[in-house]
One Martini backbone bead per residue (centre of mass of N, CA, C, O) as a GRO file, in nm:
protein
  462
    1UNK     BB    1   0.053   0.065   0.019
    2UNK     BB    2   0.246   0.220  -0.137
    3UNK     BB    3   0.450   0.482  -0.324
    4UNK     BB    4   0.725   0.353  -0.478
    5UNK     BB    5   0.656   0.163  -0.751
    6UNK     BB    6   0.645  -0.104  -0.686
    7UNK     BB    7   0.550  -0.391  -0.714
    8UNK     BB    8   0.315  -0.564  -0.540
    9UNK     BB    9   0.487  -0.799  -0.437
   10UNK     BB   10   0.724  -0.627  -0.325
   11UNK     BB   11   0.555  -0.452  -0.130
   12UNK     BB   12   0.435  -0.686   0.038
   13UNK     BB   13   0.712  -0.804   0.127
   14UNK     BB   14   0.809  -0.554   0.283
   15UNK     BB   15   0.573  -0.524   0.479
   16UNK     BB   16   0.605  -0.810   0.615
   17UNK     BB   17   0.901  -0.760   0.717
   18UNK     BB   18   0.822  -0.527   0.906
   19UNK     BB   19   0.628  -0.682   1.082
   20UNK     BB   20   0.830  -0.903   1.180
   21UNK     BB   21   1.024  -0.687   1.304
   22UNK     BB   22   0.833  -0.610   1.542
   23UNK     BB   23   0.802  -0.924   1.669
   24UNK     BB   24   0.920  -1.153   1.552
   25UNK     BB   25   0.894  -1.512   1.489
   26UNK     BB   26   0.738  -1.605   1.759
   27UNK     BB   27   0.464  -1.457   1.784
   28UNK     BB   28   0.304  -1.568   1.539
   29UNK     BB   29   0.313  -1.867   1.632
   30UNK     BB   30   0.177  -1.838   1.910
   31UNK     BB   31  -0.084  -1.690   1.811
   32UNK     BB   32  -0.179  -1.909   1.630
   33UNK     BB   33  -0.185  -2.144   1.843
   34UNK     BB   34  -0.368  -1.976   2.046
   35UNK     BB   35  -0.629  -1.948   1.833
   36UNK     BB   36  -0.703  -2.237   1.753
   37UNK     BB   37  -0.904  -2.330   1.979
   38UNK     BB   38  -1.142  -2.147   1.903
   39UNK     BB   39  -1.185  -2.313   1.630
   40UNK     BB   40  -1.223  -2.592   1.770
   41UNK     BB   41  -1.450  -2.595   2.006
   42UNK     BB   42  -1.707  -2.536   1.855
   43UNK     BB   43  -1.713  -2.792   1.675
   44UNK     BB   44  -1.607  -2.998   1.894
   45UNK     BB   45  -1.856  -2.991   2.084
   46UNK     BB   46  -2.058  -3.106   1.893
   47UNK     BB   47  -1.922  -3.372   1.819
   48UNK     BB   48  -1.883  -3.476   2.110
   49UNK     BB   49  -2.193  -3.485   2.196
   50UNK     BB   50  -2.292  -3.653   1.968
   51UNK     BB   51  -2.122  -3.905   2.037
   52UNK     BB   52  -2.193  -3.934   2.358
   53UNK     BB   53  -2.534  -3.874   2.318
   54UNK     BB   54  -2.694  -3.887   2.042
   55UNK     BB   55  -2.751  -3.558   2.023
   56UNK     BB   56  -2.814  -3.276   1.839
   57UNK     BB   57  -2.946  -3.095   2.035
   58UNK     BB   58  -2.729  -3.094   2.257
   59UNK     BB   59  -2.506  -3.016   2.081
   60UNK     BB   60  -2.621  -2.740   1.987
   61UNK     BB   61  -2.650  -2.616   2.267
   62UNK     BB   62  -2.355  -2.630   2.347
   63UNK     BB   63  -2.249  -2.466   2.104
   64UNK     BB   64  -2.428  -2.217   2.163
   65UNK     BB   65  -2.332  -2.153   2.444
   66UNK     BB   66  -2.034  -2.101   2.368
   67UNK     BB   67  -2.091  -1.865   2.166
   68UNK     BB   68  -2.235  -1.683   2.374
   69UNK     BB   69  -2.005  -1.654   2.579
   70UNK     BB   70  -1.809  -1.519   2.378
   71UNK     BB   71  -1.991  -1.276   2.297
   72UNK     BB   72  -2.042  -1.155   2.586
   73UNK     BB   73  -1.716  -1.167   2.701
   74UNK     BB   74  -1.528  -1.036   2.497
   75UNK     BB   75  -1.539  -0.730   2.574
   76UNK     BB   76  -1.437  -0.776   2.866
   77UNK     BB   77  -1.154  -0.869   2.792
   78UNK     BB   78  -1.071  -0.617   2.638
   79UNK     BB   79  -1.110  -0.418   2.866
   80UNK     BB   80  -0.914  -0.545   3.066
   81UNK     BB   81  -0.669  -0.508   2.879
   82UNK     BB   82  -0.680  -0.196   2.864
   83UNK     BB   83  -0.643  -0.157   3.179
   84UNK     BB   84  -0.414  -0.411   3.259
   85UNK     BB   85  -0.321  -0.565   3.033
   86UNK     BB   86  -0.242  -0.859   2.871
   87UNK     BB   87  -0.083  -1.040   3.058
   88UNK     BB   88  -0.280  -1.106   3.284
   89UNK     BB   89  -0.541  -1.168   3.120
   90UNK     BB   90  -0.434  -1.398   2.935
   91UNK     BB   91  -0.332  -1.581   3.148
   92UNK     BB   92  -0.592  -1.629   3.307
   93UNK     BB   93  -0.778  -1.723   3.068
   94UNK     BB   94  -0.610  -1.960   2.961
   95UNK     BB   95  -0.618  -2.139   3.214
   96UNK     BB   96  -0.931  -2.138   3.256
   97UNK     BB   97  -0.998  -2.252   2.971
   98UNK     BB   98  -0.856  -2.516   2.991
   99UNK     BB   99  -1.027  -2.623   3.223
  100UNK     BB  100  -1.302  -2.591   3.089
  101UNK     BB  101  -1.248  -2.786   2.845
  102UNK     BB  102  -1.181  -3.038   3.014
  103UNK     BB  103  -1.448  -3.052   3.173
  104UNK     BB  104  -1.624  -3.089   2.918
  105UNK     BB  105  -1.502  -3.354   2.827
  106UNK     BB  106  -1.552  -3.514   3.096
  107UNK     BB  107  -1.861  -3.471   3.090
  108UNK     BB  108  -1.927  -3.610   2.827
  109UNK     BB  109  -1.782  -3.889   2.893
  110UNK     BB  110  -1.974  -3.916   3.171
  111UNK     BB  111  -2.286  -3.823   3.099
  112UNK     BB  112  -2.397  -3.572   3.130
  113UNK     BB  113  -2.639  -3.373   3.134
  114UNK     BB  114  -2.748  -3.120   2.933
  115UNK     BB  115  -2.742  -2.875   3.130
  116UNK     BB  116  -2.435  -2.919   3.213
  117UNK     BB  117  -2.321  -2.888   2.927
  118UNK     BB  118  -2.420  -2.609   2.871
  119UNK     BB  119  -2.272  -2.470   3.103
  120UNK     BB  120  -1.990  -2.556   3.021
  121UNK     BB  121  -1.998  -2.414   2.744
  122UNK     BB  122  -2.034  -2.129   2.849
  123UNK     BB  123  -1.765  -2.125   3.008
  124UNK     BB  124  -1.573  -2.183   2.769
  125UNK     BB  125  -1.661  -1.920   2.609
  126UNK     BB  126  -1.615  -1.696   2.843
  127UNK     BB  127  -1.284  -1.776   2.862
  128UNK     BB  128  -1.179  -1.678   2.613
  129UNK     BB  129  -0.868  -1.498   2.541
  130UNK     BB  130  -0.844  -1.347   2.268
  131UNK     BB  131  -0.579  -1.375   2.079
  132UNK     BB  132  -0.650  -1.249   1.815
  133UNK     BB  133  -0.746  -0.955   1.892
  134UNK     BB  134  -0.491  -0.898   2.075
  135UNK     BB  135  -0.280  -0.927   1.853
  136UNK     BB  136  -0.384  -0.698   1.686
  137UNK     BB  137  -0.348  -0.474   1.897
  138UNK     BB  138  -0.047  -0.524   1.946
  139UNK     BB  139   0.065  -0.480   1.660
  140UNK     BB  140  -0.037  -0.195   1.629
  141UNK     BB  141   0.106  -0.073   1.878
  142UNK     BB  142   0.387  -0.133   1.771
  143UNK     BB  143   0.369   0.037   1.514
  144UNK     BB  144   0.294   0.307   1.640
  145UNK     BB  145   0.543   0.324   1.837
  146UNK     BB  146   0.746   0.310   1.576
  147UNK     BB  147   0.635   0.495   1.336
  148UNK     BB  148   0.478   0.367   1.138
  149UNK     BB  149   0.321   0.320   0.858
  150UNK     BB  150   0.025   0.263   0.709
  151UNK     BB  151   0.125   0.023   0.543
  152UNK     BB  152   0.205  -0.146   0.795
  153UNK     BB  153  -0.062  -0.148   0.941
  154UNK     BB  154  -0.206  -0.288   0.708
  155UNK     BB  155  -0.024  -0.541   0.707
  156UNK     BB  156  -0.087  -0.632   0.989
  157UNK     BB  157  -0.394  -0.676   0.940
  158UNK     BB  158  -0.356  -0.883   0.716
  159UNK     BB  159  -0.192  -1.089   0.877
  160UNK     BB  160  -0.404  -1.138   1.103
  161UNK     BB  161  -0.638  -1.225   0.917
  162UNK     BB  162  -0.488  -1.469   0.800
  163UNK     BB  163  -0.456  -1.627   1.064
  164UNK     BB  164  -0.754  -1.650   1.114
  165UNK     BB  165  -0.836  -1.807   0.861
  166UNK     BB  166  -0.649  -2.054   0.913
  167UNK     BB  167  -0.770  -2.132   1.180
  168UNK     BB  168  -1.070  -2.168   1.062
  169UNK     BB  169  -0.977  -2.402   0.884
  170UNK     BB  170  -0.796  -2.596   1.067
  171UNK     BB  171  -0.973  -2.662   1.317
  172UNK     BB  172  -1.213  -2.826   1.188
  173UNK     BB  173  -1.031  -3.024   1.037
  174UNK     BB  174  -0.906  -3.158   1.294
  175UNK     BB  175  -1.159  -3.251   1.410
  176UNK     BB  176  -1.261  -3.424   1.175
  177UNK     BB  177  -1.012  -3.613   1.190
  178UNK     BB  178  -1.046  -3.718   1.476
  179UNK     BB  179  -1.337  -3.834   1.432
  180UNK     BB  180  -1.251  -4.046   1.214
  181UNK     BB  181  -0.995  -4.186   1.367
  182UNK     BB  182  -1.138  -4.150   1.669
  183UNK     BB  183  -1.203  -3.864   1.869
  184UNK     BB  184  -1.300  -3.555   1.958
  185UNK     BB  185  -1.156  -3.545   2.243
  186UNK     BB  186  -0.863  -3.501   2.126
  187UNK     BB  187  -0.907  -3.219   2.019
  188UNK     BB  188  -0.995  -3.087   2.281
  189UNK     BB  189  -0.741  -3.151   2.438
  190UNK     BB  190  -0.552  -3.005   2.256
  191UNK     BB  191  -0.679  -2.727   2.302
  192UNK     BB  192  -0.613  -2.707   2.599
  193UNK     BB  193  -0.309  -2.728   2.568
  194UNK     BB  194  -0.270  -2.482   2.384
  195UNK     BB  195  -0.394  -2.254   2.562
  196UNK     BB  196  -0.195  -2.303   2.794
  197UNK     BB  197   0.079  -2.261   2.640
  198UNK     BB  198   0.031  -2.036   2.416
  199UNK     BB  199  -0.119  -1.834   2.588
  200UNK     BB  200   0.112  -1.791   2.785
  201UNK     BB  201   0.331  -1.709   2.581
  202UNK     BB  202   0.180  -1.465   2.484
  203UNK     BB  203   0.152  -1.318   2.759
  204UNK     BB  204   0.487  -1.334   2.812
  205UNK     BB  205   0.569  -1.171   2.589
  206UNK     BB  206   0.750  -0.887   2.559
  207UNK     BB  207   0.520  -0.733   2.380
  208UNK     BB  208   0.304  -0.679   2.608
  209UNK     BB  209   0.406  -0.391   2.685
  210UNK     BB  210   0.258  -0.234   2.445
  211UNK     BB  211  -0.029  -0.283   2.633
  212UNK     BB  212   0.052  -0.099   2.857
  213UNK     BB  213  -0.052   0.124   3.046
  214UNK     BB  214   0.008   0.414   3.131
  215UNK     BB  215   0.183   0.404   3.448
  216UNK     BB  216   0.262   0.069   3.454
  217UNK     BB  217   0.553   0.101   3.410
  218UNK     BB  218   0.841   0.035   3.531
  219UNK     BB  219   0.974   0.339   3.649
  220UNK     BB  220   0.705   0.498   3.532
  221UNK     BB  221   0.524   0.750   3.568
  222UNK     BB  222   0.237   0.895   3.565
  223UNK     BB  223   0.069   1.121   3.311
  224UNK     BB  224  -0.203   1.269   3.359
  225UNK     BB  225  -0.452   1.420   3.248
  226UNK     BB  226  -0.636   1.703   3.322
  227UNK     BB  227  -0.924   1.528   3.299
  228UNK     BB  228  -0.880   1.364   3.534
  229UNK     BB  229  -0.976   1.176   3.788
  230UNK     BB  230  -1.042   1.176   4.136
  231UNK     BB  231  -0.993   0.951   4.381
  232UNK     BB  232  -1.048   0.778   4.641
  233UNK     BB  233  -0.901   0.741   4.967
  234UNK     BB  234  -0.776   0.615   5.231
  235UNK     BB  235  -0.750   0.690   5.543
  236UNK     BB  236  -0.405   0.777   5.633
  237UNK     BB  237  -0.271   0.808   5.394
  238UNK     BB  238  -0.024   0.903   5.206
  239UNK     BB  239   0.075   1.233   5.073
  240UNK     BB  240   0.200   1.466   4.820
  241UNK     BB  241  -0.021   1.661   4.931
  242UNK     BB  242  -0.084   1.918   5.096
  243UNK     BB  243  -0.345   1.864   5.330
  244UNK     BB  244  -0.358   1.555   5.218
  245UNK     BB  245  -0.513   1.248   5.277
  246UNK     BB  246  -0.366   1.065   5.073
  247UNK     BB  247  -0.354   0.951   4.774
  248UNK     BB  248  -0.356   1.044   4.444
  249UNK     BB  249  -0.588   0.906   4.212
  250UNK     BB  250  -0.585   0.864   3.855
  251UNK     BB  251  -0.842   0.869   3.592
  252UNK     BB  252  -0.930   0.842   3.284
  253UNK     BB  253  -1.177   0.879   3.088
  254UNK     BB  254  -1.382   0.708   2.880
  255UNK     BB  255  -1.407   0.718   2.576
  256UNK     BB  256  -1.624   0.736   2.327
  257UNK     BB  257  -1.789   0.607   2.077
  258UNK     BB  258  -1.806   0.668   1.775
  259UNK     BB  259  -2.068   0.690   1.549
  260UNK     BB  260  -1.941   0.485   1.318
  261UNK     BB  261  -1.899   0.213   1.478
  262UNK     BB  262  -2.173   0.057   1.480
  263UNK     BB  263  -2.162   0.008   1.169
  264UNK     BB  264  -1.917  -0.171   1.176
  265UNK     BB  265  -2.030  -0.387   1.354
  266UNK     BB  266  -2.270  -0.447   1.164
  267UNK     BB  267  -2.092  -0.555   0.932
  268UNK     BB  268  -1.976  -0.797   1.093
  269UNK     BB  269  -2.240  -0.933   1.150
  270UNK     BB  270  -2.314  -0.972   0.845
  271UNK     BB  271  -2.066  -1.136   0.779
  272UNK     BB  272  -2.139  -1.367   0.981
  273UNK     BB  273  -2.413  -1.428   0.823
  274UNK     BB  274  -2.282  -1.522   0.568
  275UNK     BB  275  -2.117  -1.755   0.677
  276UNK     BB  276  -2.363  -1.912   0.804
  277UNK     BB  277  -2.539  -1.938   0.556
  278UNK     BB  278  -2.320  -2.091   0.391
  279UNK     BB  279  -2.288  -2.327   0.573
  280UNK     BB  280  -2.582  -2.423   0.560
  281UNK     BB  281  -2.599  -2.449   0.249
  282UNK     BB  282  -2.363  -2.649   0.211
  283UNK     BB  283  -2.472  -2.876   0.389
  284UNK     BB  284  -2.738  -2.916   0.231
  285UNK     BB  285  -2.623  -2.965  -0.049
  286UNK     BB  286  -2.441  -3.213   0.009
  287UNK     BB  287  -2.667  -3.383   0.138
  288UNK     BB  288  -2.843  -3.404  -0.126
  289UNK     BB  289  -2.593  -3.552  -0.280
  290UNK     BB  290  -2.454  -3.758  -0.070
  291UNK     BB  291  -2.193  -3.546   0.042
  292UNK     BB  292  -2.137  -3.438   0.343
  293UNK     BB  293  -1.812  -3.469   0.364
  294UNK     BB  294  -1.771  -3.195   0.172
  295UNK     BB  295  -1.840  -2.941   0.336
  296UNK     BB  296  -1.563  -2.876   0.475
  297UNK     BB  297  -1.407  -2.845   0.200
  298UNK     BB  298  -1.562  -2.608   0.084
  299UNK     BB  299  -1.524  -2.416   0.311
  300UNK     BB  300  -1.209  -2.427   0.304
  301UNK     BB  301  -1.178  -2.303   0.017
  302UNK     BB  302  -1.276  -2.031   0.101
  303UNK     BB  303  -1.067  -1.971   0.326
  304UNK     BB  304  -0.811  -1.994   0.152
  305UNK     BB  305  -0.889  -1.762  -0.045
  306UNK     BB  306  -0.909  -1.547   0.170
  307UNK     BB  307  -0.611  -1.569   0.272
  308UNK     BB  308  -0.487  -1.476  -0.004
  309UNK     BB  309  -0.629  -1.205  -0.020
  310UNK     BB  310  -0.522  -1.093   0.240
  311UNK     BB  311  -0.220  -1.088   0.163
  312UNK     BB  312  -0.269  -0.902  -0.102
  313UNK     BB  313  -0.349  -0.624   0.042
  314UNK     BB  314  -0.050  -0.505   0.071
  315UNK     BB  315  -0.057  -0.424  -0.261
  316UNK     BB  316  -0.241  -0.198  -0.222
  317UNK     BB  317  -0.265   0.110  -0.297
  318UNK     BB  318  -0.292   0.396  -0.100
  319UNK     BB  319  -0.492   0.554  -0.297
  320UNK     BB  320  -0.682   0.335  -0.190
  321UNK     BB  321  -0.913   0.385   0.008
  322UNK     BB  322  -1.089   0.253   0.271
  323UNK     BB  323  -1.376   0.307   0.162
  324UNK     BB  324  -1.333   0.199  -0.121
  325UNK     BB  325  -1.263  -0.089  -0.027
  326UNK     BB  326  -1.526  -0.141   0.121
  327UNK     BB  327  -1.704  -0.124  -0.131
  328UNK     BB  328  -1.566  -0.329  -0.309
  329UNK     BB  329  -1.598  -0.575  -0.121
  330UNK     BB  330  -1.905  -0.572  -0.085
  331UNK     BB  331  -1.980  -0.569  -0.382
  332UNK     BB  332  -1.839  -0.846  -0.442
  333UNK     BB  333  -1.999  -1.018  -0.244
  334UNK     BB  334  -2.275  -0.976  -0.374
  335UNK     BB  335  -2.207  -1.075  -0.665
  336UNK     BB  336  -2.074  -1.355  -0.582
  337UNK     BB  337  -2.340  -1.476  -0.433
  338UNK     BB  338  -2.556  -1.515  -0.654
  339UNK     BB  339  -2.465  -1.793  -0.789
  340UNK     BB  340  -2.565  -1.984  -0.554
  341UNK     BB  341  -2.867  -1.995  -0.650
  342UNK     BB  342  -2.766  -2.170  -0.934
  343UNK     BB  343  -2.629  -2.412  -0.828
  344UNK     BB  344  -2.500  -2.723  -0.992
  345UNK     BB  345  -2.334  -2.910  -0.833
  346UNK     BB  346  -2.024  -2.955  -0.693
  347UNK     BB  347  -1.831  -2.804  -0.882
  348UNK     BB  348  -1.994  -2.538  -0.875
  349UNK     BB  349  -1.973  -2.487  -0.575
  350UNK     BB  350  -1.669  -2.468  -0.557
  351UNK     BB  351  -1.631  -2.232  -0.748
  352UNK     BB  352  -1.816  -2.022  -0.609
  353UNK     BB  353  -1.699  -2.026  -0.319
  354UNK     BB  354  -1.407  -1.962  -0.387
  355UNK     BB  355  -1.456  -1.688  -0.520
  356UNK     BB  356  -1.600  -1.555  -0.276
  357UNK     BB  357  -1.343  -1.554  -0.084
  358UNK     BB  358  -1.212  -1.289  -0.200
  359UNK     BB  359  -1.400  -1.080  -0.020
  360UNK     BB  360  -1.362  -1.135   0.288
  361UNK     BB  361  -1.085  -1.034   0.394
  362UNK     BB  362  -1.088  -0.740   0.284
  363UNK     BB  363  -1.324  -0.660   0.464
  364UNK     BB  364  -1.205  -0.720   0.742
  365UNK     BB  365  -0.952  -0.548   0.714
  366UNK     BB  366  -1.098  -0.277   0.666
  367UNK     BB  367  -1.267  -0.268   0.927
  368UNK     BB  368  -1.040  -0.287   1.122
  369UNK     BB  369  -0.893  -0.030   1.025
  370UNK     BB  370  -1.136   0.167   1.077
  371UNK     BB  371  -1.141   0.110   1.384
  372UNK     BB  372  -0.849   0.190   1.461
  373UNK     BB  373  -0.896   0.493   1.365
  374UNK     BB  374  -1.165   0.570   1.539
  375UNK     BB  375  -1.052   0.488   1.808
  376UNK     BB  376  -0.932   0.494   2.103
  377UNK     BB  377  -0.648   0.347   2.207
  378UNK     BB  378  -0.776   0.272   2.503
  379UNK     BB  379  -1.008   0.086   2.313
  380UNK     BB  380  -0.895  -0.146   2.129
  381UNK     BB  381  -0.935  -0.417   2.253
  382UNK     BB  382  -1.242  -0.386   2.298
  383UNK     BB  383  -1.310  -0.347   2.000
  384UNK     BB  384  -1.207  -0.618   1.906
  385UNK     BB  385  -1.403  -0.779   2.086
  386UNK     BB  386  -1.664  -0.679   1.961
  387UNK     BB  387  -1.612  -0.756   1.674
  388UNK     BB  388  -1.589  -1.056   1.725
  389UNK     BB  389  -1.872  -1.086   1.850
  390UNK     BB  390  -2.019  -0.993   1.604
  391UNK     BB  391  -1.923  -1.220   1.416
  392UNK     BB  392  -2.005  -1.467   1.582
  393UNK     BB  393  -2.299  -1.395   1.628
  394UNK     BB  394  -2.391  -1.380   1.329
  395UNK     BB  395  -2.318  -1.679   1.265
  396UNK     BB  396  -2.486  -1.822   1.470
  397UNK     BB  397  -2.765  -1.710   1.400
  398UNK     BB  398  -2.756  -1.801   1.096
  399UNK     BB  399  -2.731  -2.109   1.153
  400UNK     BB  400  -3.000  -2.135   1.306
  401UNK     BB  401  -3.189  -2.018   1.088
  402UNK     BB  402  -3.088  -2.147   0.801
  403UNK     BB  403  -3.099  -2.444   0.878
  404UNK     BB  404  -3.402  -2.458   0.877
  405UNK     BB  405  -3.449  -2.343   0.588
  406UNK     BB  406  -3.295  -2.572   0.441
  407UNK     BB  407  -3.465  -2.811   0.531
  408UNK     BB  408  -3.748  -2.684   0.413
  409UNK     BB  409  -3.629  -2.505   0.130
  410UNK     BB  410  -3.336  -2.531   0.091
  411UNK     BB  411  -3.024  -2.395   0.004
  412UNK     BB  412  -3.134  -2.140  -0.143
  413UNK     BB  413  -3.231  -1.995   0.123
  414UNK     BB  414  -2.961  -1.959   0.253
  415UNK     BB  415  -2.825  -1.799   0.018
  416UNK     BB  416  -3.020  -1.571   0.020
  417UNK     BB  417  -2.942  -1.463   0.294
  418UNK     BB  418  -2.647  -1.408   0.218
  419UNK     BB  419  -2.709  -1.196   0.004
  420UNK     BB  420  -2.869  -1.000   0.185
  421UNK     BB  421  -2.634  -0.946   0.383
  422UNK     BB  422  -2.444  -0.834   0.164
  423UNK     BB  423  -2.628  -0.598   0.079
  424UNK     BB  424  -2.632  -0.455   0.352
  425UNK     BB  425  -2.320  -0.411   0.373
  426UNK     BB  426  -2.314  -0.228   0.115
  427UNK     BB  427  -2.491  -0.007   0.238
  428UNK     BB  428  -2.307   0.066   0.475
  429UNK     BB  429  -2.058   0.143   0.294
  430UNK     BB  430  -2.229   0.389   0.156
  431UNK     BB  431  -2.324   0.535   0.446
  432UNK     BB  432  -2.091   0.510   0.626
  433UNK     BB  433  -1.869   0.762   0.820
  434UNK     BB  434  -1.581   0.706   0.938
  435UNK     BB  435  -1.366   0.839   1.157
  436UNK     BB  436  -1.080   0.984   1.283
  437UNK     BB  437  -0.912   0.995   1.550
  438UNK     BB  438  -0.866   1.325   1.749
  439UNK     BB  439  -0.796   1.285   2.029
  440UNK     BB  440  -0.675   1.288   2.337
  441UNK     BB  441  -0.482   1.019   2.446
  442UNK     BB  442  -0.313   1.042   2.693
  443UNK     BB  443  -0.303   0.706   2.819
  444UNK     BB  444  -0.227   0.589   2.562
  445UNK     BB  445  -0.068   0.352   2.377
  446UNK     BB  446  -0.107   0.539   2.120
  447UNK     BB  447  -0.043   0.738   1.836
  448UNK     BB  448  -0.121   0.903   1.571
  449UNK     BB  449   0.076   0.899   1.277
  450UNK     BB  450   0.174   1.150   1.048
  451UNK     BB  451   0.317   0.989   0.755
  452UNK     BB  452   0.167   1.192   0.562
  453UNK     BB  453   0.094   1.416   0.370
  454UNK     BB  454  -0.189   1.611   0.351
  455UNK     BB  455  -0.250   1.541   0.051
  456UNK     BB  456  -0.256   1.236   0.090
  457UNK     BB  457  -0.474   1.226   0.307
  458UNK     BB  458  -0.693   1.360   0.139
  459UNK     BB  459  -0.703   1.137  -0.080
  460UNK     BB  460  -0.808   0.908   0.129
  461UNK     BB  461  -1.076   1.081   0.170
  462UNK     BB  462  -1.334   0.951  -0.017
   0.00000   0.00000   0.00000
């Protein structure tokens, strides 16, 4: 996304080398393995309970409770990380989540009743450490603090979205492989081990200091902004202010979410609905052909193509502004989803779904980039948590609704919902005008760095 005149491939390669230079080679590996359990336990919990209890209803309720727990508690995890730093929060949630997943596996194998399994599923979802969203926030913080260009920040978002795509392709595939060769419990146990080890490694990685709120770095006193609140202190405590008993503790008020941000969250929820409706439609389509085992492979083909498109985003010239990219990605998703309604036969389904994947990662990368620019830096992790919850929630709701539609009216009904959701996302891209955060960062993790001349920045505001 630079303006150097290099070919797109060389520009992208340089951008990704700068991104790896910010983190070192270990952090991407740890963060990828740390987010893999999130993609594993959702599908794995359904297969596990279906195998142990022989009830798709109980399996669906358990998987739904897990997704609901993640959706509800994801923003809380992000808010805690913004306030206390990622190290403590990710470490605690990783260890608790590992225990919760292990208990869910043990409960399913022990034949616990459905209500108990639903409760255990909700706990497993509520304790997900959100390694993916927090890795994205950490990498952006590292880029901003180093004074990196907007091209590098964009490449960082592309890189993180690609890791997300790969994890959500590989996770269910590993669960399916374990279910065929042995038992889903093995995949769930591996997920518990991964979140305990790699989640801990991600939490303790030296780059976690990049997201430590100002004033909490060892040896560096806080420098609160003038508008910070003064909190009450216990009587009798020493104070550095003459005539005042007790230390003065200050905390900056949380800046509000800008007006355009809810529209971006809605776009992600609709993108999740497209995912969910396509998933239900693909499952129904392959089932009617008597090749239900192909559903996961078809969906994986879409994910792989999306990951490739995500990596290629770093080669997009910077003169193509974020809002233009948003409109192009959502318009492409709408246009490419329409052939699903007329697909006949498995080869046609593979072709249409694979091509449709081209539009997904560019949309997600662009919306995450718009969010990063719109919100106060001190709320970045919380924003990424809400964004992920919107995506997961939209997908879970769409799967539940369109699954029933596909059963009664055929896969075309589910695909029609996917196209409708893509159309609404396109409408949002045309109408929502997210602004760039311009407030006083105060105790923020990083500040927006004006790395391009005013004329160039004006050209990007299309």
